[in-house]
C-alpha positions in Angstrom: -8.9 27.9 31.8 -5.7 27.0 30.0 -6.0 27.4 26.2 -4.0 24.7 24.3 -1.8 25.8 21.4 -3.5 23.5 18.9 -6.8 25.3 19.7 -5.4 28.7 18.8 -3.1 27.6 16.0 -4.4 24.3 14.7 -2.2 22.5 12.1 -4.9 21.3 9.7 -4.1 18.8 7.0 -4.5 21.5 4.4 -2.0 23.8 6.1 0.3 20.9 6.5 0.1 19.9 2.9 0.8 23.5 1.7 3.8 23.7 4.1 5.3 20.4 2.8 4.8 21.2 -0.9 6.8 24.4 -0.4 9.8 22.2 0.3 9.8 21.1 -3.4 11.1 23.7 -5.7 9.2 22.3 -8.7 5.9 21.9 -6.8 2.8 23.7 -7.7 -0.6 23.8 -6.1 -1.8 20.8 -8.1 -0.7 18.2 -5.6 -2.3 20.1 -2.7 -5.5 20.2 -4.7 -5.4 16.4 -5.2 -4.9 15.8 -1.5 -7.7 18.2 -0.7 -10.0 16.0 -2.9 -8.8 12.8 -1.1 -9.6 14.2 2.3 -13.0 15.3 1.1 -13.7 11.7 -0.1 -12.5 10.4 3.3 -14.9 12.8 5.2 -17.9 11.7 3.1 -17.0 8.0 3.6 -16.5 8.6 7.3 -20.0 10.1 7.5 -21.6 7.3 5.6 -19.8 4.6 7.7 -20.9 6.2 11.0 -24.5 6.0 10.0 -24.4 2.9 7.8 -26.9 1.0 10.0 -29.4 3.9 10.0 -29.0 4.7 6.3 -29.5 1.0 5.3 -25.9 0.7 4.1 -25.2 -2.6 5.9 -25.3 -5.9 3.9 -24.3 -7.0 0.5 -25.2 -5.2 -2.7 -27.5 -7.8 -4.4 -24.8 -10.5 -4.4 -22.4 -8.6 -6.6 -18.7 -9.3 -6.7 -15.9 -6.8 -7.3 -13.0 -7.2 -9.7 -11.1 -9.5 -7.3 -14.0 -11.8 -6.6 -15.0 -10.4 -3.2 -18.7 -10.0 -2.4 -19.5 -6.3 -2.6 -21.2 -4.5 0.3 -23.4 -1.5 -0.2 -20.8 0.7 1.5 -18.2 -0.7 -0.9 -20.1 0.7 -3.9 -20.8 4.0 -2.2 -17.2 4.5 -1.1 -15.9 3.7 -4.6 -18.3 6.2 -6.2 -17.3 8.9 -3.8 -13.6 8.4 -4.4 -13.9 8.3 -8.1 -16.1 11.4 -8.2 -13.9 13.4 -5.8 -10.7 12.6 -7.7 -12.3 13.2 -11.1 -13.5 16.6 -10.0 -10.1 17.6 -8.8 -8.9 17.7 -12.5 -5.5 16.5 -11.3 -5.9 12.7 -12.0 -5.7 11.2 -15.4 -6.1 7.5 -14.5 -7.3 5.5 -11.4 -7.2 1.9 -10.3 -9.8 0.7 -7.8 -10.3 -2.6 -6.1 -13.9 -2.4 -7.0 -13.4 -1.9 -10.8 -11.9 -4.5 -13.1 -10.1 -2.2 -15.5 -8.3 1.2 -15.2 -10.6 4.2 -14.9 -9.4 6.7 -17.5 -10.4 10.2 -16.5 -8.8 12.2 -19.3 -6.2 10.8 -21.7 -4.5 14.2 -22.3 -4.5 16.0 -18.9 -3.9 15.5 -15.2 -0.5 14.8 -13.8 -1.3 12.0 -11.3 -2.3 8.3 -11.3 -4.1 7.1 -8.1 -4.7 3.5 -6.9 -7.0 2.8 -4.0 -9.0 0.4 -2.0 -12.0 2.6 -1.2 -13.3 0.5 1.8 -10.7 -2.0 3.1 -12.1 -4.6 5.6 -15.7 -4.1 4.5 -16.6 -7.7 5.4 -16.4 -6.4 9.0 -18.7 -3.3 8.6 -21.8 -5.1 9.7 -20.2 -6.0 13.0 -19.1 -2.3 13.6 -15.4 -3.2 13.3 -13.1 -0.4 12.1 -12.7 -0.2 8.3 -10.6 2.1 6.2 -9.4 3.4 2.9 -5.9 2.9 1.4 -4.4 4.9 -1.4 -1.2 5.5 -3.4 -0.3 8.3 -5.7 2.1 8.2 -8.7 3.2 11.2 -10.7 2.9 10.9 -14.5 6.2 9.7 -16.0 6.2 12.1 -18.9 3.7 15.0 -18.6 4.4 16.0 -22.2 3.7 12.5 -23.7 0.7 12.1 -26.0 0.7 8.3 -25.7 -2.6 6.8 -24.8 -3.3 6.1 -21.2 -3.0 2.3 -20.5 -2.6 -0.2 -17.7 1.1 0.5 -17.7 0.3 3.9 -16.1 -0.8 2.0 -13.0 1.3 -1.1 -12.9 4.3 0.5 -11.4 6.5 -0.6 -8.5 5.9 1.0 -5.2 9.4 2.6 -5.2 7.9 5.1 -7.7 5.1 6.2 -5.3 5.0 9.9 -4.7 2.6 9.6 -1.7 0.5 7.1 0.1 -1.8 6.9 3.0 -4.8 5.4 4.7 -7.9 6.5 6.5 -9.4 4.5 9.4 -13.1 4.9 10.3 -13.5 3.9 13.9 -14.1 5.6 17.3 -12.3 8.5 15.5 -11.5 9.1 11.9 -7.8 8.9 11.4 -5.8 9.9 8.2 -2.2 8.8 8.1 -0.1 10.2 5.2 3.4 10.2 3.8 4.8 12.2 0.9 8.2 10.7 1.3 9.2 13.1 4.1 8.2 10.9 7.0 4.8 9.8 8.3 2.2 12.0 10.0 -1.2 11.3 11.4 -4.3 13.5 11.6 -7.6 13.1 13.5 -10.9 14.5 12.1 -12.3 17.1 14.5 -16.1 16.9 13.8 -16.8 20.2 15.5 -14.8 22.1 12.8 -14.8 19.5 10.0 -11.1 19.5 9.6 -8.2 17.0 10.0 -5.8 18.1 12.8 -2.2 17.0 13.0 -2.0 14.9 16.2 0.8 12.4 15.4 3.8 14.2 14.0 6.7 12.2 12.4 5.5 8.7 13.4 8.3 6.2 14.1 7.6 2.5 14.5 9.6 0.9 17.3 12.7 -1.0 16.0 11.3 -4.2 17.5 8.2 -5.0 19.6 6.3 -7.9 21.2 3.1 -7.9 19.1 2.3 -10.1 16.1 -0.7 -10.1 13.9 -1.6 -13.0 11.6 -4.6 -15.2 10.9 -3.5 -18.4 12.7 -6.4 -20.4 11.4 -4.3 -20.9 8.3 -1.3 -22.4 10.2 -1.5 -25.8 8.5 -1.5 -24.1 5.1 1.6 -22.0 5.6 5.1 -22.6 4.1 8.0 -23.6 6.4 9.5 -20.1 6.9 6.2 -18.6 7.9 5.4 -21.4 10.3 8.9 -21.3 11.8 8.7 -17.5 12.2 5.3 -17.6 14.0 6.1 -20.7 16.1 9.6 -19.9 17.2 10.0 -16.1 16.9 6.5 -15.0 17.8 5.2 -17.7 20.1 8.5 -18.7 21.6 8.0 -22.4 21.1 11.6 -23.0 19.9 14.9 -21.2 19.1 14.7 -18.2 16.8 17.1 -17.4 14.0 19.9 -16.4 16.5 19.5 -19.8 18.2 18.0 -18.3 21.4 14.5 -19.1 22.7 12.4 -16.0 22.7 9.7 -14.9 25.1 6.2 -15.2 23.5 4.9 -12.1 21.8 1.3 -10.9 22.2 -1.1 -12.0 19.5 -3.4 -9.2 18.1 -5.4 -9.8 15.0 -8.5 -7.7 14.0 -8.9 -9.0 10.5 -9.3 -5.4 9.1 -6.0 -4.6 7.4 -6.1 -0.8 8.1 -6.8 -1.3 11.8 -4.1 -4.0 12.2 -1.6 -1.8 10.3 -2.5 1.3 12.3 -1.8 -0.5 15.6 1.4 -2.0 14.2 2.6 1.4 13.0 2.0 3.0 16.5 3.0 0.2 18.8 5.4 -1.8 16.7 5.5 -5.6 15.9 4.6 -7.4 12.7 1.6 -7.7 10.5 1.7 -10.8 8.3 -0.6 -12.0 5.5 1.5 -14.8 3.9 0.7 -17.0 0.9 -0.5 -20.5 1.7 -1.4 -23.8 -0.1 -4.8 -22.5 -1.1 -3.6 -19.0 -2.1 0.2 -19.1 -2.9 0.2 -15.3 -3.6 -1.8 -14.4 -0.6 -5.0 -12.4 -0.7 -3.9 -8.8 -0.4 -3.5 -6.7 -3.5 0.0 -5.4 -4.4 -0.9 -2.1 -6.0 -3.4 -0.6 -3.7 -2.9 -2.4 -0.4 0.7 -3.8 0.0 2.5 -1.0 -1.8 1.0 2.0 0.1 1.4 0.2 3.4 5.0 -0.7 2.6 5.8 2.9 1.7 4.3 4.1 5.0 6.2 1.4 7.0 9.6 2.2 5.4 9.0 6.0 5.9 8.3 5.3 9.6 11.6 3.3 9.9 10.1 -0.2 9.4 10.4 -2.8 6.7 8.1 -4.7 4.3 8.8 -7.9 2.3 7.0 -10.7 0.6 9.6 -13.0 2.1 11.8 -13.0 -0.9 12.2 -9.4 -1.8 11.3 -5.8 -0.7 7.6 -5.2 -1.5 8.4 -1.8 -3.1 10.7 -3.4 -5.6 8.1 -5.9 -7.0 7.1 -5.0 -10.6 3.3 -5.5 -10.9 2.0 -7.2 -14.0 -1.7 -6.9 -13.3 -4.0 -4.3 -11.8 -5.3 -6.7 -9.2 -2.2 -8.7 -8.6 -1.8 -10.3 -5.2 1.2 -10.6 -2.9 2.2 -12.1 0.4 3.3 -9.4 2.9 5.2 -9.2 6.1 5.6 -5.7 7.4 6.4 -3.8 10.7 9.3 -3.4 13.0 12.7 -3.4 11.4 14.4 -6.1 13.5 11.4 -8.5 13.4 11.1 -8.3 9.6 14.8 -9.0 9.3 14.1 -12.3 11.0 11.4 -13.1 8.3 13.9 -12.3 5.5 16.6 -14.5 7.1 14.3 -17.5 7.5 13.3 -17.3 3.9 17.0 -17.1 2.8 17.8 -20.0 5.1 15.0 -22.3 3.7 15.9 -21.2 0.1 19.5 -22.2 0.7 18.4 -25.5 2.3 16.3 -26.4 -0.8 19.1 -25.4 -3.1 21.6 -27.7 -1.3 19.3 -30.7 -1.4 20.2 -33.0 -4.3 17.2 -34.1 -6.3 16.5 -37.8 -6.1 16.7 -39.8 -9.3 13.3 -41.0 -10.4 13.2 -44.8 -10.5 16.9 -45.0 -9.6 16.6 -48.3 -7.7 14.6 -49.9 -10.5 17.3 -49.0 -13.0 20.0 -50.7 -11.0 18.0 -53.9 -10.7 17.5 -54.0 -14.4 21.3 -53.7 -15.3 
């Protein structure tokens, strides 16, 4: 029997983290401890998700709503409690921002070097149908570790270009954890026999362009013109694209669970879109703990992420639960989105506004 190398020398997430932190001269073991706590939280949530039906964790939690107005599921509350408790116990986090909590969660005003934002259970509306769900997180380093200023919302409302690390976990047929610390993107699978995450996808690179698009086309009539043109012409091949050439139709793949759609996009390429529309001009995804971590991962894998008008990571958040449209994925496909928004903005700028009541004024002179 042939013994595989990863069976005798497995690269666990813990080993990987320690190896990466050695590359930073100023690093200590604190960051490794923080990521240890995050992977513990992920393991606990994965266990709960796998037996949710048996443990009576399906269904809503008494009709409660979270901070962004979504109905909370029982597993939402459990996942949030697990994440908060694991991060608090690490003694490395001084403030947290969660989708499930209206205000910042202040752990200790005077200690801890990291701020963490997270969606503890993304896609939970699908949990009862046994569709893959996940956890998304982003980590910021404290701006001034020596400052005695009180912790506030400003410690969390920071642009994504200041992220130290970001990642997501997906709870499906296997539990996957995808992570970046600014040195590329790597994926780990949880081996239930030893209870450890093993490195399985080293240095993930998203294809420069691909033939898969992911968007909820039920909102087609509500989209703005650039989004509609991108989907109709570039993705579905119904007309000429930005370069004037008619494209072959792309494959439509939409799960409706962001982590699952993003994971497929990261591995296979293509685009994931959640634009604004007439009902929700700013979209429905939250900037701080959904769009920013995903954008960081996409860029580290060689892709792009935009809201149509600017790079996602350059947006300055004003609120903890601020929403943003997002288009992310393969580099060349997102360039098309950006070009379409520029084209339509220029077109609007060149249109001369009509004088109100102009014809009536002339008749009165």
